[in-house]
N, C-alpha and C positions, 0 to 999 in steps of 0.2 A: 332359537331366536336368532335373527339375522344381526349381524355387525353393524354399528353404527355408522354411518358413511364418514369417510375422511374429509374433513374441511380442507377447503382449498386456500394455499399462502401462495401468494405472489410477491418477491421483494424485488426490487430494481434499486441496484447499487451504484451510485455516483461516486466518483474519485477515487482517493488514495487506497491501499493494501489495507489500511486498519479498517476501513469501511467495510471491505470484503469480510475481514473476521468478523466484525460487530454482526453484519447480515448474516453470517454461518449461525451466530450466537443466538440470533433472534429466535431462528429456526428451531436450535435447541430447545429455548425456552417456551416456546408454542408448541412444540412436537407431543408433550404430555397431554394437551388440549384437545389433540386429535386433528392437528395441522399439518398438512404434507405439502410440500414444496411442489409447484407447478409452473412450468415455462411461459404462461400466458396470461395476462391479467384479465382477460375475459370470462367472466362468470365466477372468478375467485369471489371466497368469503370473506379474506383479508388481503389488503394491498398495502404495502408498506414500502414509500420511498425511502430511501436510505440516504440522505442528500451529503453533498460536500459544497462548502462556502468559499473556497478559495479562488476561484475564478470569476471573473466580471461576469453579470447577467446570469449568474447560478440561480438566484431565488427565482428570476423570470422565466429561467427553464422549468422549473418545479410548479411554478403555474401554469404553465402551459400543461406540462404532462398531466396536471391534475384535472385541468378541463377535459382533457380526452380520458382520464379514468372516471371521471363524474359522468360521462355520456354513459360508460357500462354499468356504473352504480344504477343511474336512472332506468336502464334497460332490465336489470336484474330486479329493481324493484317492482317494475311493470308485470314481471313474469312470476312475482310472489315472493322472490327472494331478499336477500339484504347483503348488501357489501358493506364492509367496515375498512374507512381508509386511515390510514396512520403515515404522518411525516415525521420521520426520525432523521438524526444526524445533525451536523453542523448548521444548515440551515433552519432546521426546527429550533437550535439552541439559540441563533441569533433574531431570528424573525417572531417566534414565540406566537403570541397572542394574535398578532398580524395576519399570518397564515389562516386561521380560523374567521377572522374578521373579512378578508377577503374571497376566501374561498369556502362556502358553507358546506361543502359535501363533505369536508374532513372531518373525523369523528375524535383523532388524538394528534397531538404533538408530542414529540417524544426525544428529547435529548439525548447526546452519545452517553452520558451516563447513568442514563435512567431506565434503559428500553429492558432491563429485568423484570421493570413493574407493568410490561405489557399485558400480561395475563389479569393483572387486577384492573388495568385502564380500560381493557376490553368490556370486562363485566360490569364495570362504572357505566362505560359508553352503553353498553347495551341497556342499563337501567335507566340511560338518560338523568344520573344524579351523580354530583363528586366533579371533582377537578379534572378536567380532562389534558391539562398539560401536565408533564414532568420534566423540567429542565434543570434539575440541581446537577451539582458536581461532585458527588458522593461515588468518587470510584472505586474505593474499599466496598461501600456496600454493593456495588452492582456485581465486582467480582465472586463476594461472597455467596451473593444469592444466585449465580448463575449455576446450572446443573451439571456436576462434575462430567459427564458423559457429553462427548462431541462427536458428531456423524459426519466424518470426513470421505470425500470421495476423491481418492488419488494418494499418492506416494510421497506428495510434497504438502505441506500445509503452513498456515500462518499462527504465529502464536503471540497473542499482545504480553508484553512483559512491562510496558511503562507507558504512560499517558500524559499529556499536558505539554506545557511549555512555558517555563520563565524567563525567555530570551527578551521576547517584545520586540521581534524586528518589525520595523515602523512600517513595512508592508503588510504584514501576515496578520489574519484574525484568529489563528489556533489558541492563542493566551485566553482568547474572550469565549469561544465556542467549546473548548475542551478543559479549560481551567489549567492549573498549575501542575508543575511536574509532579509525579506521583508513580511510586516502583511497586509492583505486587512483589510478594514475599518470595525468594528462590526455593522454597518448598513446593508452593502451590504451584508454581511455573514448572517444576520439575514433576510434579503429579500429574500437569495436564499432558507434559511431554510424555510421559511413560505410557498413558493411555493412548495417546496417537500412536507411537510404537506399537504397542499391540494391536493396532489397526491396521497397520502395514505400512506406515507412513516413514519415510528413510530420511527426509530431507525436510528441515524446521527453517522457518525464516522469522526471526524473531523482531517483534514491531514495535514502534512506539514514534511520537511525534520527536522525540530525541532520544533516541534508542540507545546511544550510548553515556547518556547522563544517567543510565540506571544506576540505583543505590537503592537494593533492596535488603534490608537489614544487614548493612554494612558490604554487602557484596556489590562488587564493580560488575559490569556487563563481562569484562574478561573473565572474571571467577564463574558467573553464571554459566557463560559458554564452555568453560572448561568442566564445570557439574553436569551439562546436558550430553557433552561428547562422552561421559561415561556411560550412558544410556545404550543397553543393547538395543542394537537395530537403528538407532541413529546414525548415518555416516555422513550428513551433510548439515552444516550450520551455516546460515546467513543471518543479517540483520539490516534492517533500515527504516528511519532515516537518520543519518548522525550529523551532528553539528561539530564542526573543526575545531573549539576550543573544549570539547570534551573527549577528544582523541589521546586519551591518556597512554603513558608508557606500557602499561602492563595488557592494554590491549594491542598494540602495536607488536607487541613480542607474542602474544596468542596466534597472531595472524603469521609469524615467523616459524612457529613450532608445534601449532595444532593442526594436523592434517585435517580435521573434520571442519574446521572453518574454512571456507572457501574462497580462493584467491580474488575476491571481486566487492569491490567496496564501492557504496555511494556516498560521496562526500561533499555536499551543495558549497558552493563558494558565491555564487549569485553574480559576481561582477570583479572586474580586474582591476577597477579604479579604488584606490583608498579613499578618494573624498565619497564617491559613491556608498562604498560600504560604512563607513561612519556615518552617512546620512541613513544607509538602513541598519544601524545598530547593530553590526553583525559581532563586533567584538574580535575583528581578526584584519589583518592585512592581506595584500596579494603578495608580498613576500613571505610573511608568517605561513600562510597556506602552502606557497611554494616547496620552503623548507619543509614543513611538515611531510607532504608527499615525498620527499627524499626520504626522509626518516622511514616512512611505511615501507617503500621501496627498498630501501635497505635490507629491510627485516623479510619482505615478500619480494624477491626480485620481479615476479610474473603476475603480479597483481593487476586486475583490471579496474580502472578507474571510470566511475560514472560521477556526473553532477547535474548540479540545477545552475540554470542562467536566467537572469531577468534582464531585458533590455529597455531601453526607455523610462527608467526611473527617472522621477523629478529630479532636474539640475544634470542629468546625464546629456554633456555635449562629446561632439566627435571624438575628441581626444580620449575622454572617458570609455568611450567604446573601444577606440583602438587599443587600449590597455586590457580591455577584456579579451580581444582576440589575441593579443600578445601573450596572456597567461595559458590562454588553451593552447597556443603552440608552444609554450614552455612545457607545460604537464602533460599532455597527450591524453585524451579521452578514449576509452572504449565504446562509451554510450554515453548519453545526457539527455537530459530533459530541457527545452527552452521555452521561453514565455515573454509575450508583451508585457509589460506593467500594466495591470489594471488596478483601478481605484477602489478599495473596499472601505465601504461606508463605517466610519467609527474610529479605522486606523489612522495613527498620526502622517504617514505618508500621503493620504487622500487630501490633506489641506495644505501639504507643501506646495510653494509657490515653484514655477519651474517644470509645469507639467508638458511632456515632450508632446508633439504632434504625434497624430495617429499615423500619418505617412512615414515619418521620420520611423517611427518603432516598425512599422512593416519592413521597410528596406534595411534595417539594422537584422532584425529577425531573419531576414533573407541570406545576408551574408555570414551573420552568427550560424545558422544551420549548414550553409555550404562547408563550412570549415569544419563543424562538429562531423557531418556527414561523412566527408574525406577521411577524417581521423578514424571513424567505425568502421570504413569500409578496408581501411587499411590494416587495423587489429583484426578483422576477422581475416583478411587475406593472408596474414602473418601465421594462421594455425593451419594453414594447408600443407600436408606433408608429415604434420604431427599427429602421433596418436594421444586420442583424448577420453579419459572415465568418462562414459556419459549415463547418467541417471534416465533410463526410459520411461516416459509417463504415459504414452496413449499410442493409440493407431493414428497413422499418418491419411490423408487422403487418399493416396493412390494404394494398390492391393498389395499387399505383403509389407508396406513401409511401417516403420513405427519411429516414435518423434521422442527425444528426450532434450535434456540440458547437459551443457558442459560445466565443467566448475567455473566458467566465467559468465554463464548464464545464457548464454547463446544457445539458441533453438537448433536440435541436431538432428538430421533426417537419414535414416539409413533402412536396407531393408534387412528384414529379419524375423523371425517368429512372434507370436504374440506372449508366448512365456517368458521373453526378456522385458516385458512390462514391471517395473518395479525393481528391476535388477540396474545394477552398474556394470557396464561391459565396454571393453575399450574399442575405439572407434577410431580408424584413420582417416584422416579430414581429405577428401579430395576436391571439394568445391567450396565456395565462400561468396556470400551475397550480402547486401547491407543488414538483413536482419537473421540471417540464418546461416547455417552451415550443413554441406552434406557429405557422407564418408560410408564406408564400408567397415563391417565387423571384422576386426583385425585377424582374426584365425578360424580357422573351421573349429576348432576342438571350443570356441563360443558356443557355435551352433548345436555342435552335438550335446554340450552340457545343458543346453536350455531344453 
């Protein structure tokens, strides 16, 4: 008897690293039902759009994509087949029934805490009965229901340890789409990490909307990192995204004395003006942020800093923007993410007076990016002549080329054998660009051992 043909699953992921993790877990949930991931939505049996609601016009981008997918669904129906369309993630949580009202081709709407219900929801949709929306905030139920086995393809993996946010920054929709802060039990995280290590994963990136607010059964993030660092095979640990107010002494200390914790920290500040930071409800000042960075660098002098910046927040004047530039010059960033403020419906900032003209936002963002790019180029250039341990992840575009990551998260290109993929090897850095480094393996002994 022939095997049942595998069902084709296409997942498109928008936005943050946590959505990448969630998409991987959706595939894990659906795999026992016979779904295998494909790279093209055409002809798929199930299409999932895993959405992000952080940026302006995110919802309209989803509707545009849905119109494109609907055409594929119609073509498959004309050929006698069936395509199920699901919208997942934060737009699903925020828009809910409006999505199904506006685009009739959508079969399911699944919030970020409910995707473990996908098998049941798909069955209901196929029977055309039952509720087709699942948008609750039961994070603990979700993780309890997810299969223990994950299927990852590579030596680095994301691992969600915390979800939600209690900070209520006035520009942000996360508390409304992801719910309040909730931390997974450390035992469950360790178990998942060990399973990943057994698959050959050597680097973990711990994820959370406020990951350094992790509080699992009395365990802080620092304690969790130390626990995971003891797992055989796990050589590197990173975490993102953090909030300055949750950067505890024990976590700073861990950066100083735990070799597995990489010298890279993404710590968003958003602005350099205390007036704007107060309007954002960030609960820190520019000075307190700078003092915090000084403490972190005292513990780990070579740490690479990354940040988030928003320009054109309501009420931001030229002087406020100049203070942001001043903070950037004072701190020095190895990389950063920068955005023009965009109004998110339902957030307090969307109703604030003093909305900044779009042309002003554009001009400020250009000036901000010019400074950030200058700092990133300088940081990368500072690696030339050094020897860095590189975790090789894959083949490069050129013959004989392999690509990995430095401790500072830079892409590093070198010539070497495929057998080094999955290994950490010393590379002498000889060239630097804005987004990557180039180098040579430090010694012939590395090649011989490989």
